[in-house]
N, C-alpha and C positions, 0 to 999 in steps of 0.2 A: 504493500500500500504506500509506503514511503517513497518509493521510486516514482510512482505516478504523480505524487505531489511535487517532487523536485523537477520533473521534466518540464511542465508548463512554466515554472519559475525560471528555469535556465533559458527557455525560449524567450520569455519576457525580458530577461536581462540582456539577451543577445539583441533583441529589437531595440531596446533602450540604448545600448551601446552604439548601434548603427546610427540611430537618430541623433545621438550626442555628437558623433563624429561629423555627420552631415551638417548639423547646425553650426559646429565650430568652423567648418570649411566656409560656410556661407557668411557667418557673422564676421569672421576675421579676413574675409575675401582672399582666402588662400588659393593658390593655383594647383593644389594637389588634394586628392581625396584618398584617404587611407582607410580601407575597409578590410585590411588583412586580419587574419585570426579572429574572424567574427562568426565562424560556424555557418557561413552561407552555403546554400546548395544551388542558388541562382542569384543573379543580380536583381535585387528587389524592385518590383515595378513602382512601388511607392517612392523610391529614390528619384525616379525620372520626374515625378510631379513636384517633389520637394525642392529639387535643385534646378528646375527648368530655367529660372531667371539667370543663372550664372554658369551654364554649361560651357559657354564659349571661353570662360576664364580658366577652366580646368585643363591643365596641361599634363598632369600626371595622375594616374589612378593605380593604386595597389589593391589587388584582391587576393594577395598571396595567402597561402596556407588556410584555405577554406575547403569546401567540398563541392565546388562548382563543377557541374557536369557539362554545361553548355552556356554559351553567351548568345544572345539574340542579335539579329541585324540591328535592332533598335538601339542597342548599346553603342555600336560604332556610328550609327547615324545621328545619335544624340550628342555624343562627345566628339565632335568633329575636329577640335583643336588639340587633341591629345598628342603629346610628344613621347611620353613614356607610359607603357602599360606593363605592370608586373602581375602575372598570372601564375607564378610558380607555386607548386605544391597543391594543385587542385586535381580534379579527375577529368579534365577536358580530353575529348577524343578528336575534336575538330574545331575550327573557327568558322564563323559565318562569312558568307561572301562579301558582306559590307566592309570587312576589314580592308579590302583593296582600295577603298575610297579615302583612306586615312592619309591625307596629303602632307601632314606635319609630323607623322610618326617617325621617330628616330630610333627608338629602342623598344623591343618586346621580349619579355622573359616568359617562356613557356616551359621552363625546366620542371622536372618532376611531376609530369602529368601522365596521361594515358594515350598519348598520340601514337598511332601505328604508322601514320603517313605524314610526311612533312606538309604543313599547311601552305599549299601552293599559291593561295591568294596573296600571301605576303610578298611574293615576287613581283606583284603589280604596284607595290608601294615604293615609289622612286626615292623618297626621302629616308628610307630605312637604312640605318648604319649598323645596328647590332641586333642579332637574333640569337636567342638561346633556346634550344630545345633539348638541353642536357637531361639525361635520365628518363627518356621516353622509350618507346619500342620501335623507333623508326629504322627501317632497313635500307631505304634508298633516299637520295637527295636529288632534287631537280637542278643539277649542277649547271646545265646550260642556261636556265632561267636565272639562277643565282648569279652567274657570271655576267649577266646583262644588267644587273642592278647597279645604277651609277654611283650611289652613295655608300654601298655596303662595305663595311670594314671588317666585320667579324661574324662568324657563325659558330656557335658552340654546340657541337653535336656529341660531346663526350657521353659515355655510358649509354650508347645506343647500339643495337646489333647491326651496324652498317656493313654493307658488302664492301670488299676491298675496292671495287670499281668506283664507288661513290667517294671514298676517302682519298683517292689518288688523282682525281681530275685536276688539271691546272686551273688556277683561279687568281683573281686580283685582290682577294681579301684573305684574312686569316681564318683558317678552318681549324677549330680546336677539336681534335679527335682523341 
């Protein structure tokens, strides 16, 4: 019986924690939103409503160390000015197509997720300089597409079961294997 009582309380605390962090971001006009370690399984729809007036000011979002299984297109269509996205330590298996429209994105951390395939939509983001997919289950990389990315400086693919072919392709960026 006690565990039943504690569960809603933990959920209420998590919701209050997320609300506090969003309010602090808005009140202090911060350019970053940190929702890491909040126990989230998705990006809360309510956040879109709460933060609607200042989404253009948000340049960095951390959703690290949650249990997020998927992000919607709405996330990337709402936060169009993002430069950094930290999604490490979740259970993502893919990214939505809308990520390709992120014209200002410089860095994305997808390490320690459940990716089986490299998110190819990222290769359409010409501003992207740093990609980390460390600690996933990716076996192949779209090396030709990656080599065409003008700003790309590094791709961290450590701790992935890559084929030798993917790791030995010539490239103009640092491939951390």
